C-alpha positions in Angstrom: -8.9 -15.4 11.8 -7.3 -19.1 10.5 -4.2 -19.4 8.6 -6.3 -20.5 5.5 -8.3 -16.8 5.3 -6.7 -14.3 3.1 -5.2 -11.2 5.0 -6.7 -9.2 1.8 -9.6 -9.4 0.1 -10.9 -7.6 -3.4 -14.3 -6.7 -2.9 -14.8 -5.2 -6.6 -13.2 -5.3 -10.0 -10.2 -7.3 -11.2 -6.9 -5.8 -10.2 -3.8 -6.6 -12.1 -0.7 -7.8 -10.3 0.8 -4.8 -10.5 -2.0 -2.9 -8.9 -2.1 -5.7 -6.0 1.6 -5.1 -5.3 1.2 -1.3 -5.2 -1.8 -1.5 -2.6 0.2 -4.0 -0.7 3.1 -1.7 -0.6 1.1 1.4 0.5 -0.4 -0.8 3.4 3.0 -2.2 4.7 4.3 1.7 4.3 1.6 3.2 6.3 1.8 0.6 9.0 5.5 1.3 10.0 5.9 3.5 12.8 7.7 6.5 11.8 11.0 7.8 13.0 11.2 11.0 15.1 12.6 13.6 13.1 15.8 15.0 14.8 15.7 18.9 15.8 17.4 21.1 13.3 20.6 22.2 14.7 21.1 26.4 14.7 24.8 27.5 14.2 26.5 29.3 16.5 26.6 32.2 14.3 22.8 32.6 14.3 22.4 31.8 17.9 24.7 34.7 18.3 22.3 37.0 16.8 19.6 36.7 19.1 20.6 35.8 22.6 18.0 33.3 24.6 15.1 35.1 26.3 14.9 38.0 24.2 12.1 38.1 21.6 11.0 41.2 19.7 7.9 42.6 21.3 5.2 44.9 19.5 5.5 48.0 21.5 5.7 51.6 20.4 9.1 52.2 19.2 10.0 48.5 19.2 11.1 48.2 15.5 13.7 51.3 16.3 14.7 49.7 19.7 15.5 46.1 17.9 18.3 48.1 16.1 20.1 49.3 19.0 22.8 47.4 20.8 22.0 45.4 23.8 
């Protein structure tokens, strides 16, 4: 591709300057790499309610046992 060739070409229609600007903005926004989202931190109060490694298990009487102290 030479420096004289356009990077974008309209095949049909006659877009306005605003429409072309919106199209270029959308293409630029999609081509940028997204930043990794940070994991949501759980408060100490919420972590204390369910100790690590203990998940509720579906079993007979499990709902009753979930309310008992550990």
